[in-house]
Wavefront OBJ file of the C-alpha trace (Angstrom):
o trace
v -66.511 80.024 38.894
v -65.186 78.778 35.498
v -66.657 80.459 32.541
v -66.007 78.212 29.581
v -68.162 77.667 26.505
v -68.696 74.395 24.777
v -66.617 75.719 21.728
v -63.688 76.250 23.908
v -63.456 72.783 25.141
v -60.800 70.343 23.710
v -63.453 67.542 23.290
v -65.541 69.964 21.060
v -62.550 71.012 19.039
v -61.556 67.435 18.523
v -65.004 66.298 17.542
v -65.359 69.287 15.139
v -62.064 68.313 13.453
v -63.001 64.559 13.362
v -66.234 65.624 11.768
v -64.478 67.928 9.210
v -62.205 65.158 8.255
v -65.019 62.651 7.840
v -66.804 65.121 5.750
v -63.739 65.677 3.469
v -63.195 62.006 3.135
v -66.932 61.409 2.175
v -66.978 64.306 -0.220
v -63.771 63.087 -1.930
v -65.191 59.558 -2.217
v -68.571 61.017 -3.684
v -66.664 63.151 -6.026
v -64.467 60.123 -7.278
v -67.648 58.091 -7.844
v -69.356 60.951 -9.659
v -66.251 61.462 -11.849
v -66.081 57.833 -12.668
v -69.683 57.693 -13.638
v -69.312 60.740 -15.958
v -66.173 59.232 -17.568
v -67.930 55.861 -18.194
v -70.799 57.689 -19.716
v -68.447 59.682 -22.021
v -66.787 56.474 -23.121
v -70.038 54.890 -23.922
v -71.093 58.023 -25.812
v -67.906 58.014 -27.826
v -68.249 54.283 -28.454
v -71.747 54.886 -29.877
v -70.658 57.659 -32.108
v -67.757 55.598 -33.353
v -70.042 52.678 -34.140
v -72.247 55.026 -36.075
v -69.412 56.427 -38.138
v -68.268 52.885 -38.989
v -71.939 51.970 -40.011
v -72.452 54.862 -42.461
v -70.094 53.622 -45.281
v -71.542 50.046 -44.912
v -75.085 51.126 -45.146
v -74.329 53.317 -48.009
v -72.482 50.412 -49.749
v -75.709 48.330 -49.430
v -77.605 51.015 -51.301
v -79.421 52.536 -48.381
v -80.037 56.320 -49.105
v -78.228 59.044 -47.152
v -81.650 60.180 -45.813
v -82.564 56.619 -44.647
v -79.148 56.157 -42.969
v -79.570 59.548 -41.207
v -82.961 58.429 -39.940
v -81.936 55.026 -38.890
v -78.827 56.149 -36.986
v -80.636 59.285 -35.544
v -78.176 61.679 -37.277
v -78.670 64.670 -39.598
v -78.077 64.295 -43.275
v -75.163 66.591 -43.019
v -73.413 64.422 -40.540
v -73.990 61.391 -42.717
v -72.658 63.255 -45.737
v -69.606 64.435 -43.860
v -68.771 60.848 -42.879
v -69.329 59.609 -46.389
v -67.066 62.297 -47.817
v -64.346 61.518 -45.263
v -64.722 57.701 -46.003
v -64.400 58.309 -49.802
v -61.228 60.563 -49.230
v -59.741 57.926 -47.042
v -60.516 55.245 -49.599
v -58.959 57.298 -52.434
v -55.714 57.968 -50.582
v -55.209 54.439 -49.275
v -55.194 53.028 -52.822
l 1 2 3 4 5 6 7 8 9 10 11 12 13 14 15 16 17 18 19 20 21 22 23 24 25 26 27 28 29 30 31 32 33 34 35 36 37 38 39 40 41 42 43 44 45 46 47 48 49 50 51 52 53 54 55 56 57 58 59 60 61 62 63 64 65 66 67 68 69 70 71 72 73 74 75 76 77 78 79 80 81 82 83 84 85 86 87 88 89 90 91 92 93 94 95
């Protein structure tokens, strides 16, 4: 008599749309959480890098060698040297 498929019913279409909306909402929330997690990790990483840059001149002022500073802070000798030079230039221009 009536030939109607499940996909053609109003109930099915409404349920499908509701499921789609819930999926979008859940996806957005998970995306926000992941974005926040990544942003916090990036902030932490930059904070650690800044702390290392601030420690380099102090360590060198205490007579710790460039090699030892690099080893302690898990940096390359080149990175320590770059910060040292930048710090010296900054000191000479601020006098």
